[in-house]
N, C-alpha and C positions, 0 to 999 in steps of 0.2 A: 213447793210442789205449784201445779199450772193445769189450768184447760188449753192442750196445744189443740189447733186443727190445720189441715191439712187437705188439698185437694189435687188430683191429677184426670186428666184425656187418659183414657186408654182403650185401646182397639184391643178387638177379640184376642182373646187368649195371651196378650202382653201383662206379663207380669212387672210388680213394679214394689219397691221397700219405699216405707215411708221412714222418715228417720229423725226423731224429734230430741231436743235437747237436755231431756232426760230421761232414764229408765220410765217405761211406762207398767201401769200397775191398771190400771181398765180401760177397757177404749171401745168405741163404737162405728162399724161400717157403713156407712150410706152411699147414696148418690142425686146429683143434684139433674142429670138429663141424662138420655140415651138416643140411642138411633141402630136401628135394625133396619137391613134390605136387601135385597138381590143385587142391587148395582144401578149403575145408569141405564138407560131404555130397555130396562127389563123388569116382567111382575111374573108373578107362579103364584100357583093355590096356597095354600101352608096344611103344613103338618103338628110343627111345633114352632113356635117363638117362646123365648127364655133368655133370661139373664140370670147370672151366678155368681158371686162375688165370693171366691174362698181367701180365707184370712187365717191367719196366725202371729204371733207376737214372740219378741225375743229381745230381752233387754229393751234398748230402748227403738226397737223399731216391729211397725207391723208392714208383713207383707200379703201384700193382695195378689190374688188368681182370678182375673175375672173369665168368665164362660160365655159367650155370649151366641147365640143359636136359632138358627131360622132354616127351613128346609120345608119342602112338600115330595112327592115321592121320587122325584129325580131330579133335583137342582138343590143346592146351598146357597147360602145367604154370601154376601161378600164380605169376607174377614178384614179387605182391606179399607171397606169405607165405615161399618161397624163400629160401635164406640160408646162409653158408657164413660161420665165424669165422676169420678169417686171422689166421696169427702171421710176423712178420717175424723173422729173427734178421741182423742186420747189424754187421759187424765195422767201427769206423769211427777215423779218425787214420791213424798209421802202420801199414803193412800188417802181417800177421802170418805168416811164415815156415812156422810151426807149426800153423795152420789154414785148411783148406779150407771154405768153404760153397759151393754150386750145386746148380742145380736141371737137370733134364732130362726132357721131352717124348716119349711114347708107346712106355713100358717096356711090350711085349707080353706075353701071359698065358704065364705059365711059361718067362719069357726073361729077356734082359737086355737095358742099354740099351749103347750104349760106354764102352768105358774112359773114365772121367774123368780128370784130369791132377789128382795132388794133390801138396802140397809136402813134408809128412812123410815120414821113414823111421819106420815099426816103427810106427803112431799108437795110442794107445791108447784113442781113441775113434775107432767107424767105423759111422755107423749111417746108415739109411735111413730117410724119411719119405714121408706120404703127401700131395702135393700138388694132386692131381685123378685121375681117373676116366672113361672112357670105353665105355659099354656099350651096343651096338646089336643089338638083332633083324634079320632078314632082312626079317620083316615081323611086324604088330602080335599080341602074346602076352599069356597071365597072366603071373605074377611069380611062381615058387617061392622062389626065391634068388638075394639078390646079394650078390656081397662082391670086394674088393680089398685088397691088404698089397702092399707096399715092402720090400724086404731089402740088402742088402749082400753081395757076396761078400769076404772078407779079403784085403789084399793079397798078392803075393807080397814075401816079403823083400828088402827092396833095393827092391821097384818103386814106382815114384812114381805110379802110377794106382789108383783102384780101379772098382767095379763095381756099377749099382743092378741087382736083379731084382724081377721083379712077378708077381706070381697078381691076374686077374681074371675073374669070373666073372657071368653074369647066365641065369637057363635058367627053364624052368616043368617043368612035371611031366607031360609029356608028349613029353621028351626034345629040345623045342627050347633050343638054348643061344647065347648071341650072337654073332653072326660077326665082330664087333668088338669085340675086348674088352683094353683096355691100361689101364696106370696110370702119371700124372706122379708123379714123386720128388723129395724134398730130398735134400741130401747132407749132414752132419756129419762130417771129418773133421778129428782135433787129435793132437797129439804134445805141446801146451803142458802139461803139470803147475801155471803156474804162474794157470791161470784159475779164479775163484772161482766154477767151477759144479758142480754134481753134477746127473747125465742119469740118470732112475732109469727100469729099462721098467718098467710095469706090469701085462706077465703078459697075461693073458686075463682081460679085465672082462664077465662076464656081467650083463648084468641083472639087479638084486635079489639079483647077488653079494656076498659081501664084500669091503668096499672095501680100497683098499691104503694101511696105517699110510705115514705121512711122518716118524711121528715123531723117527724118527733124523737126521732133516736140521732140527731145529727150530732150528738154528741160521743156517738163512737165510729172507730175509724176502720174497720173491716163489717162487710156482710156477706155471711154464707149461705147462699140457700140450699134447701134440703127437702126432697120429693117423702111426701107422702105418699100420693096417687095419682093417676092419671085415669082419663078416658078419652077413647078416641073415635069415631063411628061417619060413618057414609051418611047422606042422608036420607031419610025416611027407612023403609025396609030394604035398601039398596047394598046387594054386598055386590063386590068385585075382585080380581086378582089384585095380590098387595107387591108395590114397590117398595115402601119405603115407611116405616113407620118413626115418629121421634115425639121427644113431650122432654119438657124439660121446665125450671125457672130459673131467669137468671136475674140478674139486678144490673141498672143501668145510671148513670149520673146525668143528669139532664137540666136545665137551665144552670141556675148560680151553684153546683155542686149539691142539687138535691139527688138524692137515690132514692129510687124505684125499683120494685119488683113487676115482672113480667112474667107471664105464661106463656107457652107453646103446646100444641097439642097438635102434631100433624099425622092425616095418615092419605097416602094416594096409591093409584095405579101409574101406567105406563100411557093410560088413553084419556087423560086430564078428568080423573074423578078425583075429587079433592074429600076431605072429611066435610062434616057437617059444624062449622063453627061455633055456633050456638048450642051444642051437644058435646063439643069436645075441651077437655082442659087441664088443667095441670093444677096440684094443689100441694100443700106444703108450710116450711117455717123459713121463714129468714132468724140464722142465728149472728147477733150484733155482737161485736167486739173489739177489745183493744189489742 
């Protein structure tokens, strides 16, 4: 039995099968980065911007089918350049009573999903992760801001369930907001102190901000980023057409094998209007493992 981690960079509508060493007993699908846009040298209004990761399991495989959507009243996003970096955490072999991996769709803005059953009393790990989002205006508008975040409500002592919470928004500078705004989330709950992993919160990683040093976790060989949320915003109350929106967390090796985590959160049109770096960020966790 083991926790196995795999990641793959997928284009829009490009299915992928993750094959693990042993039969999968439970799993969670998340993401570490994404990009949605209309393509080079073109920008447009937005009606809908969304990423959804459909998935299912059979034996030792998890199949993921991404749907990346961007359009206005007459233009579609660029399926060739749109991407999402998918991360799958799978528990394989004998089932783990002290671990719960799960996913949930359609968590509303400033709301929560139905309770998710868990198997661990008083877990020491209870984290929500971003696995998708859906922003829809009632009609075509500019963009000022996009944001999506997933969290959890700590289980009541002795309760064998937990709850994912969501925050999601898309707005312009004239008071128009998304009539539909929700997130999809992944869940990691554990009371197993024998797992040889560390889940390190990144905090808020701003563009060009100080990276998060992972030096104290140097004993681990691998560092897998996982998004919990992002925000991108043009300066002040400005809004513009959209050419591309991008967010993610990456781990880089600097100096003498020092691992650091950096965040990116970009938003721009085709007229050299870019995000406000003091308001745009990515958040998540780094999963350290051997």
